[in-house]
KEKOL-56786 format. One record per residue (C-alpha): x, y, z. Coordinates in pm, whole numbers. Example, Ala and Ser with C-alpha at 12.3 -4.5 7.8 and 13.67 -1.06 7.14 Angstrom:
BEGIN
+--------+--------+--------+
!     c1 !     c2 !     c3 !
+--------+--------+--------+
!   1230 !   -450 !    780 !
!   1367 !   -106 !    714 !
+--------+--------+--------+
This chain:
BEGIN
+--------+--------+--------+
!     c1 !     c2 !     c3 !
+--------+--------+--------+
!    981 !  -2057 !   2025 !
!    936 !  -2045 !   1647 !
!    631 !  -1916 !   1467 !
!    558 !  -2269 !   1355 !
!    544 !  -2394 !   1715 !
!    274 !  -2139 !   1795 !
!     42 !  -2356 !   1588 !
!     81 !  -2622 !   1855 !
!     83 !  -2421 !   2177 !
!    145 !  -2074 !   2311 !
!    260 !  -1946 !   2649 !
!    -15 !  -1700 !   2731 !
!      9 !  -1458 !   3020 !
!    -91 !  -1653 !   3329 !
!    -90 !  -1965 !   3109 !
!    141 !  -2265 !   3118 !
!    439 !  -2056 !   3234 !
!    251 !  -2001 !   3559 !
!    132 !  -2357 !   3597 !
!    121 !  -2504 !   3947 !
!     88 !  -2854 !   4083 !
!   -284 !  -2808 !   4153 !
!   -388 !  -2577 !   3870 !
!   -688 !  -2723 !   3682 !
!   -661 !  -2806 !   3312 !
!   -959 !  -2783 !   3078 !
!   -959 !  -2965 !   2743 !
!  -1218 !  -2811 !   2507 !
!  -1308 !  -2995 !   2190 !
!  -1595 !  -3110 !   1971 !
!  -1738 !  -3452 !   1903 !
!  -1531 !  -3704 !   1702 !
!  -1213 !  -3492 !   1728 !
!   -995 !  -3740 !   1927 !
!  -1101 !  -3588 !   2261 !
!  -1155 !  -3929 !   2424 !
!   -815 !  -4045 !   2299 !
!   -641 !  -3743 !   2461 !
!   -850 !  -3779 !   2779 !
!   -739 !  -4145 !   2807 !
!   -376 !  -4033 !   2767 !
!   -411 !  -3776 !   3045 !
!   -610 !  -4018 !   3262 !
!   -319 !  -4265 !   3252 !
!    -90 !  -4015 !   3430 !
!    -47 !  -4105 !   3799 !
!    -84 !  -3749 !   3932 !
!   -397 !  -3657 !   3733 !
!   -772 !  -3696 !   3793 !
!   -918 !  -3672 !   3442 !
!  -1294 !  -3616 !   3409 !
!  -1458 !  -3722 !   3082 !
!  -1747 !  -3522 !   2928 !
!  -1814 !  -3298 !   3230 !
!  -2137 !  -3160 !   3079 !
!  -2281 !  -3493 !   2962 !
!  -2662 !  -3493 !   2976 !
!  -2660 !  -3838 !   3138 !
!  -2538 !  -3683 !   3466 !
!  -2884 !  -3547 !   3552 !
!  -2998 !  -3883 !   3691 !
!  -2702 !  -4115 !   3647 !
!  -2668 !  -4419 !   3870 !
!  -2383 !  -4656 !   3946 !
!  -2527 !  -4906 !   3697 !
!  -2543 !  -4637 !   3427 !
!  -2185 !  -4533 !   3494 !
!  -2062 !  -4891 !   3469 !
!  -2237 !  -4936 !   3134 !
!  -2086 !  -4627 !   2966 !
!  -1763 !  -4765 !   2824 !
!  -1575 !  -4802 !   2497 !
!  -1743 !  -5137 !   2415 !
!  -2098 !  -4999 !   2450 !
!  -2101 !  -4870 !   2091 !
!  -1887 !  -4853 !   1778 !
!  -1682 !  -4564 !   1919 !
!  -1331 !  -4636 !   1797 !
!  -1212 !  -4528 !   2143 !
!   -910 !  -4685 !   2313 !
!   -964 !  -4966 !   2562 !
!  -1002 !  -4821 !   2911 !
!  -1211 !  -4831 !   3228 !
!  -1570 !  -4693 !   3215 !
!  -1564 !  -4323 !   3123 !
!  -1735 !  -4182 !   3433 !
!  -1550 !  -4369 !   3708 !
!  -1390 !  -4044 !   3836 !
!  -1736 !  -3900 !   3912 !
!  -1822 !  -4173 !   4166 !
!  -1726 !  -3967 !   4477 !
!  -1970 !  -3698 !   4359 !
!  -2266 !  -3931 !   4295 !
!  -2578 !  -3831 !   4487 !
!  -2762 !  -4109 !   4681 !
!  -3075 !  -4051 !   4473 !
!  -2880 !  -4045 !   4146 !
!  -2711 !  -3769 !   3949 !
!  -2379 !  -3590 !   3991 !
!  -2361 !  -3333 !   4271 !
!  -2420 !  -2981 !   4141 !
!  -2503 !  -3083 !   3783 !
!  -2817 !  -2943 !   3623 !
!  -2975 !  -3078 !   3299 !
!  -2966 !  -2731 !   3137 !
!  -2585 !  -2731 !   3152 !
!  -2554 !  -2975 !   2860 !
!  -2703 !  -2772 !   2573 !
!  -2924 !  -2491 !   2704 !
!  -2613 !  -2327 !   2857 !
!  -2387 !  -2423 !   2565 !
!  -2334 !  -2048 !   2519 !
!  -2361 !  -1815 !   2825 !
!  -2679 !  -1611 !   2853 !
!  -2510 !  -1291 !   2730 !
!  -2333 !  -1458 !   2437 !
!  -2004 !  -1631 !   2374 !
!  -1819 !  -1354 !   2561 !
!  -2054 !  -1379 !   2858 !
!  -2006 !  -1530 !   3203 !
!  -2081 !  -1869 !   3356 !
!  -2390 !  -1907 !   3572 !
!  -2354 !  -1950 !   3947 !
!  -2460 !  -2314 !   3911 !
!  -2190 !  -2386 !   3652 !
!  -1922 !  -2223 !   3867 !
!  -2031 !  -2426 !   4171 !
!  -2043 !  -2752 !   3975 !
!  -1700 !  -2706 !   3812 !
!  -1556 !  -2590 !   4142 !
!  -1677 !  -2912 !   4305 !
!  -1504 !  -3123 !   4040 !
!  -1180 !  -2927 !   4081 !
!  -1191 !  -2946 !   4462 !
!  -1257 !  -3323 !   4454 !
!   -940 !  -3381 !   4248 !
!   -725 !  -3136 !   4443 !
!   -830 !  -3289 !   4775 !
!   -679 !  -3615 !   4650 !
!   -352 !  -3442 !   4571 !
!   -401 !  -3470 !   4193 !
!   -422 !  -3222 !   3907 !
!   -783 !  -3174 !   3789 !
!   -824 !  -3231 !   3414 !
!  -1174 !  -3154 !   3289 !
!  -1259 !  -3250 !   2931 !
!  -1576 !  -3198 !   2733 !
!  -1723 !  -3170 !   2383 !
!  -2001 !  -2931 !   2494 !
!  -1778 !  -2659 !   2642 !
!  -1655 !  -2473 !   2331 !
!  -1929 !  -2212 !   2362 !
!  -1835 !  -2131 !   2723 !
!  -1457 !  -2189 !   2721 !
!  -1383 !  -1811 !   2733 !
!  -1615 !  -1781 !   3036 !
!  -1442 !  -2077 !   3204 !
!  -1104 !  -1910 !   3149 !
!  -1230 !  -1591 !   3316 !
!  -1391 !  -1779 !   3606 !
!  -1101 !  -2009 !   3701 !
!   -725 !  -1984 !   3722 !
!   -680 !  -2267 !   3474 !
!   -504 !  -2389 !   3162 !
!   -726 !  -2403 !   2853 !
!   -639 !  -2663 !   2588 !
!   -812 !  -2635 !   2252 !
!   -812 !  -2969 !   2069 !
!   -937 !  -2983 !   1715 !
!   -923 !  -3195 !   1401 !
!   -945 !  -3111 !   1033 !
!  -1317 !  -3039 !    999 !
!  -1360 !  -3255 !    689 !
!  -1202 !  -3550 !    869 !
!  -1431 !  -3481 !   1165 !
!  -1728 !  -3469 !    927 !
!  -1620 !  -3805 !    787 !
!  -1656 !  -3952 !   1136 !
!  -2000 !  -3788 !   1175 !
!  -2096 !  -3944 !    841 !
!  -1975 !  -4293 !    931 !
!  -2157 !  -4285 !   1263 !
!  -2479 !  -4160 !   1102 !
!  -2468 !  -4420 !    824 !
!  -2423 !  -4683 !   1096 !
!  -2747 !  -4563 !   1257 !
!  -2602 !  -4321 !   1516 !
!  -2718 !  -3967 !   1434 !
!  -2647 !  -3836 !   1786 !
!  -2363 !  -3602 !   1685 !
!  -2567 !  -3429 !   1412 !
!  -2860 !  -3397 !   1653 !
!  -2630 !  -3258 !   1925 !
!  -2507 !  -2981 !   1695 !
!  -2863 !  -2891 !   1595 !
!  -2970 !  -2891 !   1961 !
!  -2682 !  -2661 !   2056 !
!  -2775 !  -2421 !   1774 !
!  -3140 !  -2422 !   1874 !
!  -3051 !  -2315 !   2231 !
!  -2795 !  -2051 !   2124 !
!  -3005 !  -1790 !   1942 !
!  -2904 !  -1532 !   2202 !
!  -2566 !  -1530 !   2026 !
!  -2603 !  -1326 !   1704 !
!  -2373 !  -1546 !   1491 !
!  -2543 !  -1869 !   1593 !
!  -2886 !  -1715 !   1540 !
!  -2789 !  -1603 !   1190 !
!  -2632 !  -1941 !   1113 !
!  -2937 !  -2137 !   1228 !
!  -3179 !  -1913 !   1036 !
!  -2974 !  -1901 !    713 !
!  -2946 !  -2279 !    699 !
!  -3291 !  -2350 !    837 !
!  -3362 !  -2555 !    524 !
!  -3102 !  -2815 !    622 !
!  -3197 !  -3174 !    689 !
!  -3052 !  -3405 !    955 !
!  -2900 !  -3614 !    679 !
!  -2522 !  -3644 !    633 !
!  -2577 !  -3637 !    255 !
!  -2737 !  -3292 !    281 !
!  -2497 !  -3017 !    165 !
!  -2676 !  -2752 !    374 !
!  -2614 !  -2956 !    690 !
!  -2248 !  -2995 !    590 !
!  -2208 !  -2618 !    547 !
!  -2376 !  -2561 !    884 !
!  -2133 !  -2806 !   1045 !
!  -1827 !  -2631 !    897 !
!  -1933 !  -2278 !    992 !
!  -2055 !  -2384 !   1339 !
!  -1709 !  -2522 !   1422 !
!  -1512 !  -2246 !   1249 !
!  -1686 !  -1988 !   1468 !
!  -1634 !  -2187 !   1789 !
!  -1267 !  -2263 !   1721 !
!  -1183 !  -1907 !   1619 !
!  -1368 !  -1763 !   1921 !
!  -1151 !  -1979 !   2150 !
!   -805 !  -1921 !   2001 !
!   -732 !  -1612 !   2215 !
!   -821 !  -1784 !   2545 !
!   -641 !  -2112 !   2470 !
!   -304 !  -2179 !   2635 !
!   -238 !  -2491 !   2429 !
!   -362 !  -2553 !   2078 !
!   -342 !  -2912 !   1949 !
!   -419 !  -2992 !   1585 !
!   -463 !  -3371 !   1579 !
!   -385 !  -3397 !   1208 !
!    -61 !  -3198 !   1237 !
!     77 !  -3388 !   1535 !
!     -6 !  -3713 !   1352 !
!    178 !  -3603 !   1038 !
!    469 !  -3404 !   1187 !
!    690 !  -3550 !   1456 !
!    825 !  -3207 !   1560 !
!    475 !  -3077 !   1626 !
!    392 !  -3393 !   1825 !
!    700 !  -3341 !   2043 !
!    598 !  -2979 !   2103 !
!    249 !  -3094 !   2209 !
!    399 !  -3353 !   2445 !
!    625 !  -3088 !   2599 !
!    334 !  -2848 !   2647 !
!    119 !  -3115 !   2814 !
!    412 !  -3222 !   3033 !
!    449 !  -2865 !   3162 !
!     87 !  -2849 !   3281 !
!     65 !  -3207 !   3415 !
!    422 !  -3237 !   3550 !
!    445 !  -3581 !   3392 !
!    577 !  -3722 !   3067 !
!    312 !  -3813 !   2811 !
!    353 !  -4015 !   2492 !
!    132 !  -3924 !   2193 !
!    315 !  -4141 !   1939 !
!      6 !  -4356 !   1873 !
!   -186 !  -4059 !   1732 !
!   -335 !  -4130 !   1389 !
!   -485 !  -3917 !   1115 !
!   -776 !  -4114 !    969 !
!  -1066 !  -4049 !    739 !
!  -1384 !  -4254 !    728 !
!  -1643 !  -4144 !    471 !
!  -1821 !  -3850 !    311 !
!  -2093 !  -3867 !     48 !
!  -2210 !  -3507 !     36 !
!  -2289 !  -3424 !   -327 !
!  -2114 !  -3091 !   -402 !
!  -2258 !  -3028 !   -747 !
!  -2121 !  -2673 !   -773 !
!  -1787 !  -2649 !   -584 !
!  -1739 !  -2280 !   -666 !
!  -2076 !  -2174 !   -524 !
!  -2024 !  -2406 !   -226 !
!  -1685 !  -2247 !   -149 !
!  -1803 !  -1891 !   -204 !
!  -2100 !  -1925 !     34 !
!  -1864 !  -2052 !    306 !
!  -1611 !  -1773 !    248 !
!  -1876 !  -1502 !    257 !
!  -2019 !  -1639 !    579 !
!  -1673 !  -1658 !    737 !
!  -1648 !  -1283 !    670 !
!  -1960 !  -1237 !    886 !
!  -1804 !  -1457 !   1155 !
!  -1476 !  -1262 !   1138 !
!  -1661 !   -936 !   1210 !
!  -1756 !  -1074 !   1552 !
!  -1405 !  -1200 !   1643 !
!  -1184 !  -1009 !   1885 !
!   -838 !  -1026 !   1724 !
!   -658 !  -1055 !   1389 !
!   -517 !  -1387 !   1514 !
!   -869 !  -1526 !   1559 !
!   -967 !  -1402 !   1212 !
!   -656 !  -1561 !   1059 !
!   -728 !  -1883 !   1243 !
!  -1085 !  -1893 !   1107 !
!   -947 !  -1852 !    753 !
!   -689 !  -2122 !    815 !
!   -944 !  -2374 !    947 !
!  -1164 !  -2310 !    643 !
!   -867 !  -2337 !    402 !
!   -747 !  -2665 !    557 !
!  -1097 !  -2808 !    535 !
!  -1148 !  -2699 !    173 !
!   -809 !  -2844 !     78 !
!   -908 !  -3184 !    218 !
!  -1248 !  -3160 !     50 !
!  -1082 !  -3093 !   -287 !
!   -837 !  -3377 !   -231 !
!  -1124 !  -3610 !   -148 !
!  -1310 !  -3499 !   -460 !
!   -997 !  -3568 !   -668 !
!   -946 !  -3920 !   -536 !
!  -1299 !  -4032 !   -459 !
!  -1540 !  -3813 !   -658 !
!  -1632 !  -4079 !   -913 !
!  -1669 !  -4347 !   -649 !
!  -1868 !  -4110 !   -427 !
!  -2091 !  -4010 !   -719 !
!  -2141 !  -4375 !   -802 !
!  -2220 !  -4445 !   -440 !
!  -2455 !  -4147 !   -416 !
!  -2629 !  -4245 !   -740 !
!  -2656 !  -4603 !   -627 !
!  -2769 !  -4478 !   -289 !
!  -3034 !  -4261 !   -453 !
!  -3148 !  -4558 !   -661 !
!  -3155 !  -4774 !   -353 !
!  -3334 !  -4498 !   -159 !
!  -3586 !  -4464 !   -441 !
!  -3636 !  -4838 !   -450 !
!  -3650 !  -4836 !    -73 !
!  -3914 !  -4564 !    -84 !
!  -4103 !  -4765 !   -347 !
!  -4065 !  -5073 !   -134 !
!  -4169 !  -4871 !    167 !
!  -4475 !  -4759 !    -29 !
!  -4547 !  -5116 !   -130 !
!  -4480 !  -5228 !    223 !
!  -4703 !  -4950 !    355 !
!  -4975 !  -5061 !    114 !
!  -4926 !  -5421 !    214 !
!  -4922 !  -5321 !    578 !
!  -5242 !  -5120 !    525 !
!  -5397 !  -5417 !    346 !
!  -5268 !  -5644 !    620 !
!  -5416 !  -5408 !    878 !
!  -5747 !  -5416 !    691 !
!  -5731 !  -5794 !    678 !
!  -5645 !  -5800 !   1045 !
!  -5934 !  -5564 !   1111 !
!  -6160 !  -5791 !    905 !
!  -6029 !  -6091 !   1095 !
!  -6087 !  -5906 !   1421 !
!  -6435 !  -5805 !   1304 !
!  -6498 !  -6163 !   1195 !
!  -6367 !  -6279 !   1530 !
!  -6596 !  -6027 !   1700 !
!  -6888 !  -6144 !   1482 !
!  -6790 !  -6503 !   1561 !
!  -6783 !  -6421 !   1929 !
!  -7123 !  -6250 !   1892 !
!  -7264 !  -6554 !   1712 !
!  -7108 !  -6781 !   1970 !
!  -7272 !  -6566 !   2237 !
!  -7602 !  -6600 !   2050 !
!  -7550 !  -6975 !   2025 !
!  -7466 !  -6983 !   2393 !
!  -7774 !  -6773 !   2469 !
!  -7982 !  -6998 !   2243 !
!  -7845 !  -7303 !   2415 !
!  -7922 !  -7148 !   2751 !
!  -8271 !  -7060 !   2627 !
!  -8315 !  -7413 !   2494 !
!  -8201 !  -7554 !   2824 !
!  -8442 !  -7323 !   3005 !
!  -8721 !  -7426 !   2768 !
!  -8629 !  -7790 !   2818 !
!  -8643 !  -7737 !   3192 !
!  -8976 !  -7557 !   3155 !
!  -9104 !  -7838 !   2932 !
!  -8983 !  -8097 !   3180 !
!  -9148 !  -7899 !   3460 !
!  -9466 !  -7868 !   3251 !
!  -9456 !  -8243 !   3180 !
!  -9410 !  -8301 !   3550 !
!  -9700 !  -8065 !   3624 !
!  -9910 !  -8237 !   3353 !
!  -9836 !  -8575 !   3507 !
!  -9936 !  -8443 !   3848 !
! -10252 !  -8290 !   3701 !
! -10333 !  -8613 !   3519 !
! -10283 !  -8808 !   3843 !
! -10503 !  -8556 !   4027 !
! -10761 !  -8570 !   3750 !
! -10765 !  -8949 !   3756 !
! -10801 !  -8940 !   4136 !
! -11087 !  -8689 !   4107 !
! -11245 !  -8901 !   3834 !
! -11222 !  -9203 !   4061 !
! -11376 !  -8998 !   4344 !
! -11641 !  -8875 !   4100 !
! -11723 !  -9231 !   3992 !
! -11733 !  -9344 !   4354 !
! -11964 !  -9052 !   4447 !
! -12182 !  -9127 !   4145 !
! -12204 !  -9491 !   4253 !
! -12293 !  -9382 !   4602 !
! -12553 !  -9142 !   4460 !
! -12702 !  -9424 !   4251 !
! -12708 !  -9645 !   4560 !
! -12876 !  -9367 !   4758 !
! -13130 !  -9317 !   4477 !
! -13204 !  -9691 !   4471 !
! -13234 !  -9684 !   4852 !
! -13469 !  -9383 !   4818 !
! -13683 !  -9573 !   4567 !
! -13697 !  -9869 !   4808 !
! -13798 !  -9641 !   5095 !
! -14062 !  -9481 !   4873 !
! -14206 !  -9823 !   4787 !
! -14202 !  -9913 !   5158 !
! -14378 !  -9586 !   5240 !
! -14636 !  -9647 !   4965 !
! -14679 ! -10003 !   5083 !
! -14712 !  -9888 !   5447 !
! -14957 !  -9619 !   5340 !
! -15168 !  -9886 !   5168 !
! -15148 ! -10100 !   5470 !
! -15245 !  -9797 !   5684 !
! -15548 !  -9730 !   5469 !
! -15639 ! -10094 !   5489 !
! -15600 ! -10085 !   5868 !
! -15808 !  -9766 !   5890 !
! -16079 !  -9942 !   5694 !
! -16059 ! -10231 !   5926 !
! -16070 !  -9987 !   6225 !
! -16384 !  -9837 !   6087 !
! -16533 ! -10182 !   6064 !
! -16395 ! -10311 !   6388 !
! -16386 ! -10117 !   6714 !
! -16206 ! -10394 !   6890 !
! -15911 ! -10374 !   6675 !
! -15909 !  -9991 !   6687 !
! -15659 !  -9962 !   6971 !
! -15432 ! -10214 !   6814 !
! -15464 ! -10037 !   6491 !
! -15405 !  -9708 !   6668 !
! -15085 !  -9850 !   6806 !
! -14996 !  -9978 !   6462 !
! -15078 !  -9637 !   6324 !
! -14864 !  -9468 !   6582 !
! -14588 !  -9713 !   6518 !
! -14627 !  -9675 !   6143 !
! -14644 !  -9299 !   6189 !
! -14323 !  -9309 !   6390 !
! -14166 !  -9530 !   6127 !
! -14294 !  -9293 !   5862 !
! -14149 !  -8998 !   6043 !
! -13825 !  -9188 !   6085 !
! -13827 !  -9277 !   5713 !
! -13913 !  -8915 !   5631 !
! -13619 !  -8801 !   5835 !
! -13401 !  -9065 !   5670 !
! -13534 !  -8951 !   5328 !
! -13459 !  -8588 !   5418 !
! -13109 !  -8686 !   5532 !
! -13064 !  -8889 !   5215 !
! -13185 !  -8593 !   5007 !
! -12939 !  -8361 !   5185 !
! -12658 !  -8612 !   5135 !
! -12761 !  -8647 !   4769 !
! -12753 !  -8267 !   4730 !
! -12416 !  -8260 !   4900 !
! -12289 !  -8540 !   4673 !
! -12425 !  -8358 !   4367 !
! -12250 !  -8036 !   4480 !
! -11927 !  -8230 !   4528 !
! -11975 !  -8393 !   4189 !
! -12034 !  -8051 !   4032 !
! -11723 !  -7915 !   4206 !
! -11520 !  -8211 !   4092 !
! -11660 !  -8173 !   3740 !
! -11571 !  -7799 !   3742 !
! -11224 !  -7883 !   3871 !
! -11191 !  -8150 !   3602 !
! -11299 !  -7900 !   3340 !
! -11045 !  -7647 !   3475 !
! -10776 !  -7911 !   3475 !
! -10874 !  -8008 !   3124 !
! -10841 !  -7646 !   3016 !
! -10505 !  -7617 !   3200 !
! -10390 !  -7940 !   3037 !
! -10496 !  -7800 !   2699 !
! -10304 !  -7478 !   2772 !
! -10007 !  -7687 !   2882 !
! -10029 !  -7884 !   2559 !
! -10044 !  -7552 !   2368 !
!  -9743 !  -7420 !   2562 !
!  -9558 !  -7744 !   2497 !
!  -9646 !  -7711 !   2129 !
!  -9513 !  -7351 !   2135 !
!  -9200 !  -7470 !   2315 !
!  -9157 !  -7740 !   2055 !
!  -9197 !  -7482 !   1778 !
!  -8945 !  -7248 !   1952 !
!  -8710 !  -7539 !   2000 !
!  -8746 !  -7630 !   1630 !
!  -8679 !  -7263 !   1540 !
!  -8371 !  -7262 !   1766 !
!  -8251 !  -7583 !   1603 !
!  -8292 !  -7418 !   1261 !
!  -8115 !  -7104 !   1392 !
!  -7840 !  -7321 !   1539 !
!  -7798 !  -7490 !   1198 !
!  -7784 !  -7145 !   1031 !
!  -7530 !  -7025 !   1289 !
!  -7322 !  -7338 !   1237 !
!  -7335 !  -7275 !    862 !
!  -7236 !  -6910 !    919 !
!  -6953 !  -7021 !   1149 !
!  -6831 !  -7262 !    886 !
!  -6839 !  -6977 !    631 !
!  -6653 !  -6747 !    872 !
!  -6401 !  -7022 !    943 !
!  -6350 !  -7069 !    570 !
!  -6313 !  -6691 !    525 !
!  -6079 !  -6681 !    823 !
!  -5867 !  -6956 !    666 !
!  -5871 !  -6759 !    340 !
!  -5767 !  -6441 !    524 !
!  -5495 !  -6632 !    709 !
!  -5370 !  -6765 !    377 !
!  -5368 !  -6407 !    243 !
!  -5182 !  -6292 !    556 !
!  -4930 !  -6573 !    507 !
!  -4886 !  -6468 !    143 !
!  -4832 !  -6108 !    252 !
!  -4583 !  -6225 !    514 !
!  -4395 !  -6419 !    246 !
!  -4399 !  -6112 !     21 !
!  -4280 !  -5897 !    311 !
!  -3999 !  -6143 !    383 !
!  -3904 !  -6138 !     16 !
!  -3897 !  -5758 !     15 !
!  -3696 !  -5754 !    337 !
!  -3454 !  -6001 !    182 !
!  -3419 !  -5773 !   -121 !
!  -3365 !  -5474 !    110 !
!  -3100 !  -5668 !    301 !
!  -2939 !  -5763 !    -28 !
!  -2938 !  -5398 !   -136 !
!  -2801 !  -5298 !    202 !
!  -2524 !  -5555 !    161 !
!  -2460 !  -5420 !   -186 !
!  -2446 !  -5068 !    -42 !
!  -2201 !  -5183 !    225 !
!  -1996 !  -5348 !    -49 !
!  -1983 !  -5015 !   -232 !
!  -1877 !  -4844 !     91 !
!  -1609 !  -5109 !    136 !
!  -1503 !  -5049 !   -227 !
!  -1476 !  -4676 !   -162 !
!  -1275 !  -4736 !    154 !
!  -1061 !  -4991 !    -29 !
!   -998 !  -4742 !   -309 !
!   -907 !  -4479 !    -51 !
!   -671 !  -4724 !    121 !
!   -533 !  -4832 !   -214 !
!   -477 !  -4466 !   -302 !
!   -290 !  -4416 !     25 !
!    -89 !  -4730 !    -41 !
!     -8 !  -4614 !   -395 !
!    111 !  -4280 !   -258 !
!    322 !  -4464 !     -1 !
!    459 !  -4697 !   -270 !
!    528 !  -4399 !   -498 !
!    724 !  -4227 !   -223 !
!    903 !  -4553 !   -146 !
!    973 !  -4603 !   -518 !
!   1120 !  -4253 !   -546 !
!   1336 !  -4321 !   -242 !
!   1441 !  -4657 !   -389 !
!   1514 !  -4488 !   -725 !
!   1731 !  -4228 !   -551 !
!   1909 !  -4503 !   -361 !
!   1965 !  -4700 !   -682 !
!   2098 !  -4389 !   -855 !
!   2344 !  -4335 !   -569 !
!   2439 !  -4703 !   -580 !
!   2479 !  -4687 !   -960 !
!   2701 !  -4382 !   -928 !
!   2908 !  -4560 !   -666 !
!   2931 !  -4872 !   -884 !
!   3026 !  -4656 !  -1187 !
!   3297 !  -4486 !   -983 !
!   3426 !  -4817 !   -859 !
!   3418 !  -4957 !  -1212 !
!   3609 !  -4658 !  -1340 !
!   3866 !  -4700 !  -1063 !
!   3895 !  -5069 !  -1151 !
!   3947 !  -4980 !  -1518 !
!   4215 !  -4727 !  -1426 !
!   4391 !  -4981 !  -1207 !
!   4368 !  -5237 !  -1486 !
!   4523 !  -4993 !  -1732 !
!   4804 !  -4924 !  -1489 !
!   4855 !  -5297 !  -1438 !
!   4877 !  -5359 !  -1813 !
!   5140 !  -5089 !  -1872 !
!   5506 !  -5215 !  -1914 !
!   5713 !  -5213 !  -1605 !
!   5922 !  -4936 !  -1737 !
!   5613 !  -4723 !  -1806 !
!   5500 !  -4749 !  -1445 !
!   5788 !  -4542 !  -1321 !
+--------+--------+--------+
């Protein structure tokens, strides 16, 4: 095997030369480095069970529905068309959800073993990976386990399992271009994943130093500090894995060099015992808009940090590989600056202008939103005040209704009292008439008594003068005395009845007076009720006026809200227009990049065509010269031809 082929794969001790039909294969890579493309290629082999993203954080509580939804069409992945990614995990799905043996900490908290990148796997990780391997082997297939979160523990995996380690990587600047495109499209997951891995890896000295030195980075793909962190993060991981990797696949090299692609296919065939075709591999670049204002300082900071990384590496080969990865990346960065610097600067400047305008618009929008919130608060307060006034109106109406009921009840009571008073007055008049009749009867009895007394005196005189008539007179006297006593008794009875009638009249008069007072109080209460009712009517008019004012203000506020909504829509339309303009610039940059590639292709084709034409011209010249020579021979005399 040539030195050149070692860039593609190497036959390590216990590596692919000792491969068996059931030996597990691990593919270690990073995000956006063609790992899903290679996994799909291996998955297509009939004797392979290929697991995708074995440390994916979704596995903590994944369900069948989740697993069905995770597929190449779920997002702008650029992945090849294939079945849902996690189909192979179905036999290991727990009834309550989650993959058997998987723990949430395995995704990023255990990205690097507890004792550093040269440490060992945890018991949980060994059990989980062993379960995946056993599941595939029990089906008579070769286990292939791929992941983009395993680079920090690939050495530990190699020590824990009799396996083949494949290290798949891509030119870091090309990989960064994919990070950039995804982030600009609204998907910042890959940047966040790197930062999360760094945050949980401070127990490794290099990662701790890297995270602290570039702690001023922002999660923005136009931030140069983030770009430098990305480069050094991957340089360290790739270099730390080179000595434990049985197969090394550089995606860019196998895309550009057919010989290297064939070597990679041969290496994969030896560990999978099946032929694999990688001819559809492509080397692509999407976008990068990191402003590198001082290339020399940028390069020097990376080179000095790589020296620190190299001090922690185990072999000269790993150190050389770290230098090579950095050199390849810097070469592509310089090439990109040569072809796209002006366009990128224009884009960045336009982007900054747009960002500034966006920030201004955001400030205006924030102000408008604050004003809108205030207006909404005012409207809500007005609505609350309106509700309060409506409650007051309702209470006033209820009070008026109660007062009306009380007034009606008072009127009813007054009518009853008037009827009672009229009845008592009639009784009083009747009693008075009876009293007058009794008085007249008393006067008549008094006259009778006086007349009888005169008669008695006359009779007594006659008795004195006549003894004969004395007995008769005595009888008359007795009779008159009896009548007198009877009249006296009648007079006494009449007097008692008169006193009784007078007492009744006085009672009725007192009751009439009391009723008169009660009627007067009722009239006063009715007057007060009328005044209260009039006040409530005035208050109701005031409330109606206030409601009309609030309604007018509400209409005014609604008009202001509508105006703000129109202004917001106008600003959003401008933002959309600027976004479209920004996308147009991105398309222009991509078009220029494509045009540059096409020009290079045309230039190569033109050179080849020029060489072909030169060869053709030489052939034509030779043929012409031969024709001329033959013509000369033909024109010579016959005797000269001998």
